[in-house]
C-alpha positions as CSV (number, residue, x, y, z in Angstrom):
1,M,-8.8,-38.0,42.7
2,A,-10.9,-36.2,40.1
3,A,-12.0,-33.7,42.7
4,A,-8.3,-33.0,43.6
5,N,-7.5,-32.5,40.0
6,D,-10.4,-30.0,39.6
7,Q,-9.1,-28.1,42.6
8,I,-5.6,-27.9,41.1
9,V,-7.0,-26.7,37.7
10,G,-9.2,-24.2,39.4
11,A,-6.3,-22.8,41.5
12,W,-4.1,-22.6,38.3
13,E,-6.8,-20.8,36.4
14,G,-7.3,-18.4,39.3
15,L,-3.7,-17.5,39.3
16,N,-3.7,-16.8,35.6
17,A,-7.1,-15.1,35.3
18,L,-6.9,-11.6,34.0
19,P,-8.3,-8.8,36.2
20,D,-11.5,-6.9,35.1
21,M,-11.2,-3.6,33.3
22,D,-13.9,-1.2,34.3
23,D,-15.3,1.5,32.0
24,R,-13.0,4.2,33.4
25,Q,-9.9,2.1,32.8
26,F,-11.0,1.2,29.3
27,A,-11.6,4.8,28.4
28,R,-8.1,5.7,29.8
29,W,-6.4,2.9,27.8
30,A,-8.3,3.7,24.6
31,E,-7.3,7.3,24.9
32,L,-3.7,6.4,25.3
33,L,-3.7,4.1,22.3
34,E,-5.5,6.7,20.2
35,R,-3.2,9.5,21.2
36,R,0.0,7.6,20.6
37,T,-0.9,5.5,17.5
38,G,-4.1,7.1,16.2
39,M,-5.9,3.8,16.3
40,A,-9.5,3.9,17.4
41,M,-10.6,1.3,20.1
42,P,-14.4,1.2,20.1
43,G,-16.2,-0.5,23.0
44,E,-16.9,-3.7,21.0
45,R,-13.1,-4.3,21.0
46,K,-12.8,-4.1,24.7
47,S,-12.1,-7.8,25.1
48,F,-9.2,-7.6,22.6
49,L,-7.7,-4.7,24.6
50,V,-8.2,-6.5,27.9
51,T,-6.6,-9.7,26.6
52,S,-3.7,-8.0,24.8
53,V,-2.8,-5.6,27.6
54,G,-3.5,-8.1,30.4
55,L,-1.3,-10.8,29.0
56,R,1.6,-8.5,28.4
57,M,1.4,-6.9,31.9
58,R,1.4,-10.3,33.5
59,E,4.6,-11.2,31.6
60,V,6.4,-8.2,33.1
61,G,5.0,-8.7,36.6
62,F,2.0,-6.3,36.9
63,R,-1.3,-7.4,38.3
64,D,-3.2,-4.2,38.0
65,F,-4.2,-2.2,34.9
66,D,-3.7,1.2,36.6
67,A,-0.2,0.3,37.9
68,Y,0.8,-0.9,34.5
69,Y,-0.6,2.3,32.9
70,Q,1.4,4.5,35.2
71,Y,4.6,2.5,34.4
72,L,4.0,3.0,30.7
73,V,3.7,6.7,30.9
74,S,6.6,7.3,33.3
75,G,10.2,7.4,32.3
76,V,12.5,5.7,29.7
77,A,11.7,2.2,30.9
78,G,8.0,2.9,30.2
79,N,8.8,4.0,26.7
80,L,10.7,0.8,26.0
81,E,7.8,-1.3,27.4
82,W,5.3,0.7,25.3
83,A,7.2,-0.4,22.2
84,A,6.7,-4.1,23.3
85,L,3.0,-3.6,24.1
86,V,2.4,-2.0,20.7
87,D,3.4,-5.3,19.1
88,R,0.4,-6.8,20.9
89,L,-2.0,-4.0,20.1
90,T,-1.3,-3.5,16.4
91,V,-2.7,-5.9,14.0
92,H,-0.2,-7.9,11.9
93,E,-2.6,-9.8,9.7
94,T,-0.9,-10.0,6.3
95,R,0.1,-12.4,3.6
96,F,1.8,-12.5,0.2
97,F,-0.2,-11.2,-2.8
98,R,-3.1,-10.3,-0.5
99,D,-5.1,-8.0,-2.9
100,P,-4.9,-9.4,-6.5
101,R,-7.0,-6.5,-7.9
102,A,-4.6,-3.8,-6.6
103,L,-1.5,-5.8,-7.7
104,T,-2.9,-6.4,-11.1
105,F,-3.6,-2.7,-11.5
106,L,-0.1,-2.0,-10.3
107,A,1.5,-4.5,-12.7
108,D,-0.6,-3.9,-15.8
109,Q,-1.2,-0.1,-15.6
110,V,0.8,1.8,-13.1
111,L,4.3,0.4,-13.6
112,P,4.1,0.4,-17.5
113,E,3.1,4.1,-17.4
114,L,5.9,4.9,-15.0
115,L,8.4,3.0,-17.1
116,A,7.2,4.6,-20.3
117,A,8.0,8.0,-18.7
118,N,11.6,6.9,-18.7
119,R,12.2,7.5,-15.0
120,Q,15.7,6.8,-13.9
121,E,14.5,5.1,-10.7
122,L,11.3,3.8,-9.1
123,N,10.7,4.3,-5.4
124,I,7.8,2.3,-3.8
125,W,6.6,2.7,-0.3
126,S,4.6,0.1,1.6
127,V,2.8,1.8,4.5
128,G,2.0,-0.3,7.6
129,C,4.0,-3.2,6.1
130,S,3.8,-5.4,9.2
131,T,6.2,-8.5,8.8
132,G,7.2,-7.7,5.2
133,E,5.1,-9.9,3.1
134,E,3.6,-6.9,1.3
135,V,7.0,-5.4,0.8
136,Y,8.4,-8.5,-0.9
137,T,5.1,-8.8,-2.9
138,L,5.7,-5.3,-4.3
139,A,9.3,-6.0,-4.9
140,M,8.5,-9.2,-6.9
141,T,5.9,-7.3,-8.9
142,V,8.3,-4.4,-9.7
143,A,11.2,-6.8,-10.5
144,D,9.1,-8.6,-13.1
145,A,8.0,-5.3,-14.7
146,V,11.5,-3.8,-14.7
147,G,13.0,-7.0,-16.1
148,D,10.9,-6.8,-19.2
149,H,11.7,-3.1,-19.8
150,P,14.5,-2.3,-22.3
151,A,15.9,0.6,-20.2
152,T,16.0,-0.9,-16.8
153,P,15.8,1.7,-14.0
154,H,17.0,1.4,-10.5
155,Y,14.2,0.5,-8.1
156,G,13.6,0.0,-4.4
157,V,10.7,-0.8,-2.0
158,T,10.6,0.8,1.5
159,G,8.4,-0.7,4.2
160,T,7.4,1.2,7.3
161,D,5.6,0.1,10.4
162,I,5.2,1.1,14.1
163,S,6.3,-2.4,15.3
164,M,10.0,-3.0,15.7
165,H,9.4,-6.8,16.1
166,A,7.4,-6.9,12.8
167,L,10.1,-5.0,11.0
168,G,12.7,-7.4,12.3
169,V,10.8,-10.3,10.7
170,G,10.7,-8.4,7.5
171,R,14.4,-7.7,7.4
172,Q,15.1,-11.4,7.8
173,G,12.8,-12.2,4.9
174,T,12.2,-15.7,6.3
175,Y,8.8,-17.2,6.6
176,P,7.0,-20.5,7.3
177,L,6.8,-22.7,4.3
178,R,3.0,-22.7,4.3
179,R,3.1,-18.9,3.4
180,M,4.7,-19.8,0.1
181,A,1.3,-21.1,-1.1
182,D,0.2,-17.5,-1.5
183,I,3.0,-16.7,-4.0
184,P,2.3,-17.5,-7.7
185,E,4.4,-20.4,-8.9
186,D,6.5,-18.4,-11.4
187,K,7.5,-15.9,-8.7
188,R,8.0,-18.7,-6.2
189,N,10.6,-20.3,-8.4
190,R,12.4,-17.0,-9.0
191,Y,12.3,-15.3,-5.7
192,C,12.1,-17.9,-2.9
193,G,14.6,-20.4,-1.6
194,I,13.6,-23.3,0.7
195,L,15.9,-23.5,3.8
196,P,17.7,-26.7,4.7
197,E,15.2,-27.6,7.4
198,R,12.5,-27.4,4.8
199,E,9.9,-25.9,7.1
200,R,10.8,-22.3,6.2
201,F,11.8,-20.4,3.1
202,R,13.7,-17.1,2.5
203,I,13.4,-14.4,-0.1
204,V,16.4,-14.6,-2.3
205,A,19.3,-12.2,-1.6
206,P,19.1,-10.1,-4.8
207,L,15.5,-9.2,-4.0
208,R,16.2,-8.6,-0.3
209,R,18.8,-6.0,-1.3
210,R,16.1,-4.1,-3.1
211,V,14.0,-3.5,0.0
212,G,14.5,-1.6,3.2
213,F,12.5,-1.3,6.5
214,A,12.1,1.6,8.9
215,Q,10.1,2.3,12.0
216,M,7.5,5.0,11.5
217,N,4.2,6.0,13.1
218,V,1.8,6.7,10.2
219,L,0.6,9.7,12.1
220,D,4.0,11.3,11.5
221,A,3.8,11.0,7.7
222,A,3.0,14.7,7.2
223,R,6.0,15.7,9.3
224,T,8.5,13.3,7.7
225,S,11.0,15.0,5.3
226,S,10.0,14.5,1.6
227,L,10.5,11.0,0.3
228,Q,9.6,11.6,-3.3
229,M,7.8,8.3,-4.0
230,D,6.5,7.0,-7.3
231,V,4.0,4.6,-5.7
232,I,2.6,4.6,-2.2
233,Y,0.8,1.4,-1.3
234,C,-1.4,1.6,1.8
235,Q,-3.7,-1.4,2.2
236,N,-5.8,-2.6,5.2
237,L,-4.4,0.1,7.5
238,L,-6.8,3.0,7.5
239,I,-9.7,0.8,8.7
240,Y,-8.3,1.0,12.2
241,F,-8.7,4.8,12.3
242,D,-11.7,7.1,12.4
243,H,-12.6,9.2,9.3
244,E,-10.8,12.4,10.5
245,R,-7.6,10.5,11.1
246,R,-7.9,8.8,7.8
247,R,-8.1,12.1,6.0
248,A,-5.1,13.4,7.9
249,I,-3.0,10.3,7.2
250,V,-3.8,10.2,3.5
251,D,-3.0,13.9,3.1
252,G,0.3,13.3,4.9
253,L,1.1,10.4,2.5
254,A,0.1,12.5,-0.5
255,R,2.9,15.0,0.3
256,H,5.4,12.4,-0.7
257,L,4.2,11.7,-4.2
258,Q,6.1,13.3,-7.0
259,P,4.3,14.5,-10.1
260,G,2.7,11.5,-12.0
261,A,3.0,9.2,-8.9
262,I,0.2,7.0,-7.6
263,L,-1.3,6.4,-4.2
264,I,-3.1,3.0,-3.9
265,L,-5.5,2.5,-1.0
266,G,-7.6,-0.4,0.2
267,A,-11.2,-0.5,-1.2
268,G,-13.5,1.5,1.1
269,E,-10.7,2.9,3.3
270,F,-11.1,6.5,2.3
271,V,-14.4,8.3,1.9
272,R,-16.1,11.6,1.1
273,R,-13.1,13.6,-0.1
274,R,-10.1,13.1,-2.4
275,P,-6.7,13.7,-0.9
276,T,-5.3,17.3,-1.1
277,G,-3.6,17.9,-4.5
278,L,-4.5,14.5,-6.0
279,E,-6.9,13.4,-8.7
280,R,-8.8,10.1,-8.8
281,V,-7.5,7.6,-11.3
282,R,-10.6,6.9,-13.3
283,N,-9.6,3.8,-15.2
284,S,-8.6,1.9,-12.0
285,G,-11.7,-0.4,-11.8
286,D,-12.4,-1.4,-8.3
287,V,-9.1,-0.2,-7.0
288,L,-9.0,3.1,-5.1
289,A,-6.2,5.0,-6.6
290,F,-5.1,8.7,-6.8
291,R,-2.5,10.5,-8.9
292,R,-0.5,13.6,-8.4
293,P,-1.0,15.6,-11.6
294,V,2.1,16.1,-13.7
295,N,1.3,19.7,-14.5
296,E,0.2,21.3,-11.2
């Protein structure tokens, strides 16, 4: 009986085993991903690519990497399938209040300076926002700062990402209850509501109305019409690109900063050269931040 069970398990595993991807195929897939998203796929991440692509192609009925590749690059149906595959290939690791140092810098220094300048509105952009936790984190932080200011300006937070699925989650603003542990208690009480089933919570409606989500490939930032942002927040995104792409992306983002506005990057994400037209914020501690000068 045990031998029969082993045979059944072996047959099942054989049916579901992913095919091998040779070096030629890997190079071809890595080139496609880099060309369309800008993300680098070094050889040490081959297993990730094989698993992610392999599982998705099995779901839609393909058994061969080359056949699936041809489908992706041919016709409208392939374009739709590419959007689904991108959800597997792009990393959505995120959480509320992920980088305390950057958020403290934003709350204690950047926002008070912007509010002191008597701006009529504050526009914040979360780049590579994934499923929206960062967007709502920024919205909570700005809401607290604005609420304490005598002349309350209008404010809004825009999140962009390449993944339509991730953006859909963000628009709902609903998350597993365990994610609430990352939110400070005072903000949890003001901005979160536990749903009746008590296994999920939702960001309160007034805050959800302050945010918006849009699909955008970060490689297109330089070609996007001017957004005139006060703060651009780009954390844990550039690490997936090579240095040349990083510089191009950051220069593209910098175009959308109005005078006096701030670009906040993840520590170690940008090297060697400051973004075109910006100056390093010197009193930002460990936070990598740049400002567009007021008098250019």
